[in-house]
C-alpha positions in Angstrom: 76.1 100.3 97.2 76.5 100.0 101.0 80.0 99.4 102.2 80.7 95.8 103.1 83.5 93.8 104.6 85.3 92.5 101.5 88.2 90.8 103.2 86.8 87.3 102.6 85.6 88.1 99.1 88.5 86.5 97.2 86.7 85.4 94.1 86.3 87.5 90.9 82.7 88.6 90.2 80.7 86.5 87.8 78.9 87.9 84.7 75.6 87.4 86.5 76.9 89.4 89.6 77.9 92.3 87.3 74.6 92.2 85.4 72.6 92.2 88.6 74.6 95.1 90.0 74.1 97.1 86.8 70.3 96.4 87.0 70.4 98.0 90.4 72.2 101.0 89.1 75.5 100.0 90.8 78.1 101.1 88.3 81.4 103.0 88.7 81.0 106.8 88.7 83.5 109.6 89.1 82.2 113.1 89.9 85.7 114.4 89.3 85.6 113.2 85.7 82.3 114.9 85.1 83.4 118.2 86.7 86.6 118.1 84.7 84.7 117.5 81.4 82.3 120.3 82.1 85.2 122.7 82.7 87.0 121.5 79.6 83.9 121.9 77.4 83.2 125.3 79.0 86.7 126.4 78.0 86.2 125.1 74.5 82.9 126.9 74.2 84.5 130.2 75.2 87.4 129.5 72.9 85.1 128.7 69.9 82.4 131.3 70.6 84.2 133.8 72.8 84.7 136.6 70.3 81.3 136.1 68.7 79.7 136.2 72.2 81.7 139.3 73.0 80.3 141.0 69.9 76.8 139.8 70.7 76.9 141.0 74.3 78.2 144.4 73.1 75.3 144.6 70.6 72.8 143.6 73.3 74.2 146.1 75.8 74.1 148.9 73.2 70.5 148.0 72.1 69.3 147.7 75.7 70.7 151.0 77.0 70.5 153.2 73.9 66.8 154.2 74.0 65.0 157.5 73.8 63.5 159.5 76.7 60.0 158.6 75.5 60.8 154.9 75.6 61.9 155.2 79.2 58.5 156.3 80.2 56.6 153.8 78.0 56.0 150.6 79.8 55.3 148.6 76.7 58.6 149.7 75.0 60.6 149.0 78.2 59.2 145.5 78.5 59.8 144.9 74.8 63.4 145.9 75.2 63.9 143.7 78.3 62.3 140.7 76.5 64.5 141.2 73.4 67.6 141.5 75.6 66.8 138.3 77.5 66.1 136.5 74.2 69.4 137.7 72.6 71.4 136.7 75.7 69.9 133.2 75.8 70.7 132.7 72.1 74.2 134.0 72.7 75.0 131.7 75.6 72.9 128.8 74.2 75.7 127.0 72.3 78.0 127.2 75.4 75.2 125.9 77.7 74.5 123.0 75.2 78.2 122.0 75.2 78.2 122.0 79.1 75.0 119.9 79.1 76.6 117.4 76.7 79.7 117.3 78.9 77.6 116.6 82.0 76.0 113.6 80.1 79.3 112.4 78.6 81.1 112.1 82.0 78.9 109.4 83.5 78.5 107.6 80.2 82.3 107.3 79.7 82.7 105.6 83.1 79.9 103.1 83.8 77.8 103.7 80.7 74.2 104.7 80.4 72.1 103.1 83.1 68.5 103.7 84.0 67.4 101.7 87.1 64.0 101.8 88.7 65.3 99.8 91.6 67.8 102.5 92.6 65.0 105.1 92.8 62.8 102.9 95.1 62.5 103.9 98.8 64.9 101.9 101.1 64.7 102.3 104.9 68.4 101.9 105.3 69.0 105.2 103.4 67.4 107.1 106.3 68.7 104.8 109.1 70.9 106.9 111.5 73.1 103.9 112.1 73.8 103.4 108.4 74.3 107.1 108.1 77.0 107.1 110.8 78.7 104.2 109.1 78.7 106.1 105.8 80.0 109.2 107.5 82.9 107.6 109.3 83.6 104.7 107.0 86.6 104.1 104.6 84.7 105.6 101.7 83.9 108.8 103.6 87.5 109.1 104.6 88.6 108.7 100.9 86.0 111.3 99.8 87.3 113.7 102.5 90.9 113.2 101.3 89.8 113.8 97.7 88.0 117.0 98.6 91.0 118.3 100.5 93.3 117.4 97.6 91.0 119.0 95.1 90.7 122.1 97.2 94.5 122.4 97.6 95.2 121.8 93.9 92.5 124.1 92.6 93.5 126.8 95.1 97.1 126.7 94.0 96.1 126.8 90.3 93.7 129.6 91.0 96.3 131.6 92.9 98.8 131.2 90.0 96.2 132.2 87.5 95.1 135.2 89.6 98.7 136.3 90.0 99.3 135.9 86.2 96.2 137.7 85.0 95.5 140.2 87.8 97.3 143.0 85.9 95.2 142.3 82.9 92.0 142.3 84.9 92.9 145.7 86.4 93.6 147.1 83.0 90.1 146.3 81.8 88.6 149.3 83.5 90.6 151.6 81.3 89.4 150.1 78.1 86.3 150.7 76.0 83.5 148.2 76.4 84.1 146.7 72.9 87.7 146.1 73.8 87.2 145.0 77.5 84.7 142.2 76.7 87.0 140.3 74.3 89.9 140.7 76.7 87.8 139.5 79.6 86.6 136.5 77.7 90.2 135.6 76.9 91.1 135.7 80.6 88.0 133.5 81.4 89.2 130.9 78.7 92.6 130.6 80.2 91.2 130.4 83.8 88.9 127.6 82.7 91.7 125.8 81.0 93.9 126.0 84.0 91.2 124.8 86.4 90.3 122.0 83.9 94.0 120.9 83.9 94.0 120.6 87.7 90.7 118.6 87.8 91.9 116.4 84.9 94.8 115.4 87.1 92.5 114.6 90.0 90.1 112.7 87.7 93.1 110.7 86.3 93.6 109.4 89.9 89.9 109.1 90.8 88.8 107.1 87.8 91.1 104.1 88.4 90.2 104.2 92.1 86.5 104.1 91.3 87.0 101.2 89.0 89.0 99.3 91.6 86.5 100.1 94.3 83.5 99.0 92.2 85.3 95.8 91.3 86.2 95.1 94.9 82.6 95.6 96.1 81.4 93.0 93.5 83.9 90.4 94.5 82.3 87.2 95.9 82.9 84.5 98.5 83.2 80.9 97.4 79.8 80.2 99.0 78.2 83.0 97.0 79.5 81.5 93.8 78.2 78.1 94.8 74.8 79.5 95.6 74.7 81.5 92.4 75.6 78.4 90.4 72.9 76.4 92.1 70.3 79.1 91.4 71.2 79.6 87.7 71.6 75.8 87.0 68.1 75.2 88.4 66.4 77.5 86.0 64.7 75.7 83.0 65.8 78.3 80.5 69.4 78.0 81.6 69.3 74.2 81.4 67.8 74.4 78.0 70.5 76.8 76.8 73.2 74.6 78.2 71.8 71.5 76.5 71.5 73.5 73.2 75.2 74.6 73.5 76.2 71.0 74.3 74.4 69.7 71.3 76.0 72.3 69.0 79.5 71.5 70.4 78.9 67.8 70.0 77.6 68.3 66.4 80.6 70.4 65.4 82.9 67.7 66.9 81.1 65.0 65.1 81.2 66.8 61.8 85.0 67.2 62.2 85.3 63.4 62.3 83.6 62.8 59.0 86.7 63.5 56.8 88.5 60.8 58.8 85.9 58.2 58.0 86.4 55.3 55.5 82.8 55.3 54.3 79.4 56.9 54.8 76.5 54.5 54.6 73.2 56.1 53.7 69.5 55.3 53.5 70.2 57.1 50.9 68.5 60.4 52.0 67.1 60.1 55.5 70.0 58.4 57.3 73.8 58.8 57.1 76.3 56.9 59.2 80.0 57.5 58.9 82.3 54.5 59.7 86.0 54.5 60.4 88.2 51.3 60.6 91.9 51.3 61.3 93.5 47.9 61.1 96.2 48.8 63.6 94.2 50.9 66.1 90.6 49.7 66.1 89.4 46.4 67.2 86.2 46.8 65.2 84.7 49.5 62.9 83.6 52.6 64.8 80.7 55.0 64.1 82.2 58.5 64.1 79.1 60.4 62.9 75.5 59.8 62.3 72.3 61.8 61.6 69.0 62.0 59.9 67.5 64.4 57.4 69.4 67.8 57.5 72.3 66.4 59.5 72.4 63.4 57.2 72.6 65.8 54.3 75.4 67.7 56.0 77.4 64.5 56.6 77.1 63.6 52.9 78.2 67.1 51.8 81.3 66.9 54.0 82.0 63.4 52.7 81.9 64.5 49.1 84.1 67.5 49.9 86.8 65.2 51.4 86.5 62.3 48.9 85.0 59.9 51.5 83.1 57.1 49.8 79.3 57.1 50.1 77.6 53.8 49.9 73.7 53.5 49.7 72.6 50.6 52.0 69.2 51.5 53.5 68.7 48.5 55.9 72.3 48.6 57.1 72.2 52.4 57.6 69.0 52.1 59.7 70.5 49.3 61.8 73.7 51.2 62.4 71.9 54.4 63.3 69.6 52.8 65.9 72.0 50.3 67.4 75.3 52.3 67.8 76.1 55.6 69.4 78.8 58.0 68.2 82.3 56.8 69.1 81.1 53.2 69.8 82.1 50.0 68.0 79.4 48.5 65.8 77.6 45.4 67.2 79.0 42.0 66.4 75.9 41.1 64.5 76.8 43.8 61.9 80.4 42.9 61.4 79.8 40.9 58.2 77.6 43.5 56.6 80.0 46.3 57.4 82.9 44.2 56.2 81.1 43.8 52.8 80.8 47.6 52.6 84.4 48.2 53.5 85.6 45.5 51.1 83.6 47.2 48.3 85.1 50.6 49.2 88.7 49.2 49.1 88.0 47.4 45.8 86.5 50.6 44.4 89.7 52.5 45.3 91.9 49.9 43.7 89.7 50.0 40.5 89.9 53.8 40.3 93.7 53.7 40.8 94.7 50.6 38.7 91.7 49.9 36.5 90.4 46.4 35.9 87.0 45.0 36.6 84.6 47.4 38.4 83.4 46.0 41.7 79.7 45.4 42.3 77.8 46.2 45.5 75.6 43.4 46.9 71.9 44.1 47.4 71.7 41.6 50.3 72.9 42.5 53.8 73.4 39.8 56.5 71.6 41.6 59.3 70.2 39.7 62.3 66.5 40.1 63.0 67.2 41.8 66.4 69.2 44.5 64.6 66.7 45.2 61.9 64.8 48.5 62.1 
């Protein structure tokens, strides 16, 4: 990502901004982390396979150089020995090379994840622009990279000097040992050298990783105008509008279903329509529709009503009139006051009957509904 002036970018990056940057291959990366992991895995490889590798190298050396005089003058035998030696060496170092390869892959994946971007591989004239090149060479990022390189060189040089001072006598003593003894000792020295260098690079990576995350986040920050432009762009897309409407419907439906347990009665068609009515003598001027729906939604309203002991009254003409004439949260029309009052009176009488006994109330089959409210 080209360096930009970010002083006026005060707003946090939006999810779309982050997604677009990722599509372009713009993710935080730390070369120091990858290098440190390669060295750590190399040290582990030598630690795990070092003695086995020493034995294999000794065997390869013995098999390669222990040949007869006749074999030395036979081209086919010499080539065969060379091919066998190369094969054995490859099989010996193969596990270590595989671990280093996995470390080289793991470093970028740990910071930024796996990203494959065609756009980042496309030709861009600004990449070969001398002016852009000078800006990159003398910009803040270039200065930071220079400081990191100097710090890395100093730290690694100090660690290397300490390791060399510590293991120099052992290295000198190797020439006095037999080959089968010198190789394991040499690998032991290599393991500790790799571990020491890894420790120094891990320290540098521990500083570089937070910096790269901060730098990437800073480059993605946006101005208020960019956020407004992005909002206009995304809001104008049909699929985004459709998704927003779908989410709004789902939220409204969940809110509506939460009101059903508070209803006094659910008036039904009885199967195709369900309308939940609430009436509070002290708080409501008139009965209010708290939920309504058809087919599957109507069924869900009835299920919730049953689960919360809300009365269900079948009144097909009244259910249709309420459904078509009243929106959720609105008071019912004046023309339906009398019909709804009959239903509420029936519900209250039914509650009294179930509590105290007596004569069971009967539900009227006739509903006083004005012609202009019939559906």
